[in-house]
N, C-alpha and C positions, 0 to 999 in steps of 0.2 A: 543774607546780604545779597545785594544785586551787583552784577559786574557786566560791563560792556566789553565785548571783544571787537576792536576796531581793525579792519583790514586796511593797512596802509601800503599802497603799492606804487611802484614807479610810474610816473606819467609816461605814456607812450607804450607801456608794456602790452596792453591789450591789442593795439595795432600791430605790434611786432609779432605777437603770438599767432594772429590770424583767426579767422572765423571758426574753422573746424576745431582747432586746438582749444579756442575759447569756449566752444560749446562743451567739449569734453571736461574741462576743468569746472565749468558751471554745473554739470551733472554731478561731479564729485562733491561740490559744495551743497547741492540739494540733498544728497545722501547724508552729509554731515548734519544738515538742518533737521532731517527726519530723525536721526539718532538723538539729537538734543530734545526734540519733541517727545519721542518715546520715553525718555528719561524724566520728563516733566519739568525741565529746567528752563526751557525757552519761552521767553515772553514775546519777543519780536525779532525779526531778522529781515534784511533786504540787501540787495545789491544796489549800488548807486551808479548812475550814468557817469561818463567821463566828465572832466571839467571843461570840455569844449563848449558845453551848453550851460555851464554854471554861471551864477551871478553872485558877486560879493557885495554886501551892503554894509556901510558904516554911516553913523549919524554923528556929525561933529558940529557943535554950536547950533543944533536944531536943523541942520541941512543934511538930507540924505545924499550919499554918494554911492553910485552904482558902478561896478567894474564887471564887465562881461568877460567870460573865459574864452579861450584858454588863457591861463595865467603864466606869463613868461618866466616869472621867478620861481614857480613851483617845480620842485623835483619829485615830489610825492603827492599823492592824493588819497583821501579816504574812499575806498572802493566799495565798502559795505560794512555791515555790523551784525552782531548777535547780542541781544540783551538777554542775560541769564538772571534767574531769580532763585533765591533759596540755596545758594552755593557759597562755600567758603573761598577764600583767596586760593588755597591749594587746589580745590576742585576747578576753579576758573582757569588756573594755570594748566591743569591736566587737560581740560577741554581744549584750550588754545593749542596745546601740543598736538592734539588729534586733528586740528583744523587743517584741511588740505592746503589752504592759502599760505600756511607757514612755509611751504616749499618754494613759493615764488614771490612772497610779499612778507611784510612784518605784521604780526598780530600784536596789537597793543592792548593790554588788559588794564582796564580802568574801573575802579569801584565807583558806583553811582552815589552821588552825594551832593551837598550844597555847593554853591559857587563861591565859597570863601574858605580859607584855611584857618584852622584854630591854633 
Protein backbone atom coordinates (compact mmCIF):
# COMPACT_ATOMS: atom_id res chain seq x y z
CA UNK A 1 0.00 0.00 0.00
CA UNK A 2 0.98 3.62 -0.41
CA UNK A 3 0.73 6.24 2.32
CA UNK A 4 1.29 9.98 2.37
CA UNK A 5 2.78 11.63 5.43
CA UNK A 6 1.62 15.24 5.38
CA UNK A 7 3.45 17.73 7.56
CA UNK A 8 0.80 20.13 8.90
CA UNK A 9 2.37 23.06 10.67
CA UNK A 10 1.11 26.28 12.26
CA UNK A 11 1.17 29.29 9.95
CA UNK A 12 3.93 31.64 11.09
CA UNK A 13 5.97 28.97 12.85
CA UNK A 14 8.80 29.20 10.33
CA UNK A 15 9.12 32.96 10.84
CA UNK A 16 9.06 32.59 14.62
CA UNK A 17 11.71 29.85 14.49
CA UNK A 18 14.17 32.00 12.56
CA UNK A 19 16.64 31.17 9.81
CA UNK A 20 19.32 29.33 11.80
CA UNK A 21 16.90 27.10 13.71
CA UNK A 22 14.95 26.54 10.48
CA UNK A 23 18.07 25.34 8.72
CA UNK A 24 18.81 22.97 11.61
CA UNK A 25 15.36 21.35 11.51
CA UNK A 26 15.57 21.13 7.71
CA UNK A 27 18.83 19.17 8.06
CA UNK A 28 17.07 16.75 10.42
CA UNK A 29 14.31 16.31 7.85
CA UNK A 30 16.89 15.61 5.14
CA UNK A 31 18.42 12.86 7.31
CA UNK A 32 14.93 11.39 7.80
CA UNK A 33 14.47 11.47 4.02
CA UNK A 34 17.76 9.62 3.52
CA UNK A 35 16.68 6.93 5.99
CA UNK A 36 13.42 6.39 4.06
CA UNK A 37 15.39 6.19 0.80
CA UNK A 38 17.80 3.63 2.25
CA UNK A 39 14.86 1.46 3.34
CA UNK A 40 13.42 1.60 -0.18
CA UNK A 41 10.01 2.98 0.80
CA UNK A 42 10.27 6.61 -0.36
CA UNK A 43 8.60 7.50 -3.66
CA UNK A 44 8.80 11.29 -3.32
CA UNK A 45 9.17 14.02 -0.74
CA UNK A 46 9.45 17.75 -0.65
CA UNK A 47 9.08 20.79 1.49
CA UNK A 48 6.50 23.38 0.45
CA UNK A 49 7.01 27.15 0.58
CA UNK A 50 4.81 29.09 2.96
CA UNK A 51 1.31 30.15 2.01
CA UNK A 52 2.49 33.76 1.59
CA UNK A 53 3.08 33.05 -2.11
CA UNK A 54 0.38 30.42 -2.58
CA UNK A 55 -2.75 30.75 -4.70
CA UNK A 56 -6.05 28.96 -4.26
CA UNK A 57 -8.21 28.19 -7.28
CA UNK A 58 -11.85 27.22 -7.45
CA UNK A 59 -14.10 26.97 -10.49
CA UNK A 60 -17.79 27.71 -9.90
CA UNK A 61 -20.29 27.77 -12.73
CA UNK A 62 -17.40 27.68 -15.19
CA UNK A 63 -15.64 30.73 -13.71
CA UNK A 64 -12.22 30.39 -12.13
CA UNK A 65 -11.67 32.29 -8.90
CA UNK A 66 -8.17 32.92 -7.62
CA UNK A 67 -7.24 33.90 -4.07
CA UNK A 68 -3.64 34.82 -3.37
CA UNK A 69 -2.05 34.05 -0.01
CA UNK A 70 -1.46 34.56 2.75
CA UNK A 71 -4.85 33.22 3.75
CA UNK A 72 -6.15 35.07 6.81
CA UNK A 73 -8.46 32.25 7.91
CA UNK A 74 -5.72 29.60 7.83
CA UNK A 75 -4.28 28.50 11.15
CA UNK A 76 -2.29 25.63 9.65
CA UNK A 77 -0.61 24.86 6.36
CA UNK A 78 0.79 21.77 4.67
CA UNK A 79 4.52 22.32 4.93
CA UNK A 80 5.70 19.21 3.13
CA UNK A 81 5.09 15.56 2.39
CA UNK A 82 6.59 12.09 2.14
CA UNK A 83 5.02 9.56 -0.22
CA UNK A 84 5.75 6.00 0.92
CA UNK A 85 5.13 2.84 -1.10
CA UNK A 86 4.98 -0.80 -0.12
CA UNK A 87 4.25 -0.16 3.54
CA UNK A 88 1.45 -1.22 5.84
CA UNK A 89 -0.56 1.21 7.93
CA UNK A 90 1.45 0.14 10.96
CA UNK A 91 4.73 0.79 9.15
CA UNK A 92 3.49 4.21 7.96
CA UNK A 93 2.59 5.07 11.56
CA UNK A 94 6.01 3.93 12.76
CA UNK A 95 7.77 6.08 10.16
CA UNK A 96 5.57 9.05 11.10
CA UNK A 97 6.67 8.61 14.73
CA UNK A 98 10.30 8.84 13.61
CA UNK A 99 9.68 12.00 11.56
CA UNK A 100 11.39 14.97 13.25
CA UNK A 101 8.49 17.25 12.26
CA UNK A 102 6.24 15.40 14.71
CA UNK A 103 8.04 17.45 17.40
CA UNK A 104 6.85 20.85 16.06
CA UNK A 105 4.00 20.00 13.68
CA UNK A 106 1.37 17.35 13.09
CA UNK A 107 2.14 14.43 10.80
CA UNK A 108 -1.07 13.33 9.10
CA UNK A 109 -0.96 9.77 7.76
CA UNK A 110 -3.22 9.19 4.75
CA UNK A 111 -3.59 6.12 2.59
CA UNK A 112 -3.38 6.90 -1.11
CA UNK A 113 -6.61 6.01 -2.87
CA UNK A 114 -9.45 7.18 -5.09
CA UNK A 115 -11.29 10.43 -4.43
CA UNK A 116 -14.50 8.73 -3.35
CA UNK A 117 -15.58 6.73 -0.32
CA UNK A 118 -17.06 3.28 -0.64
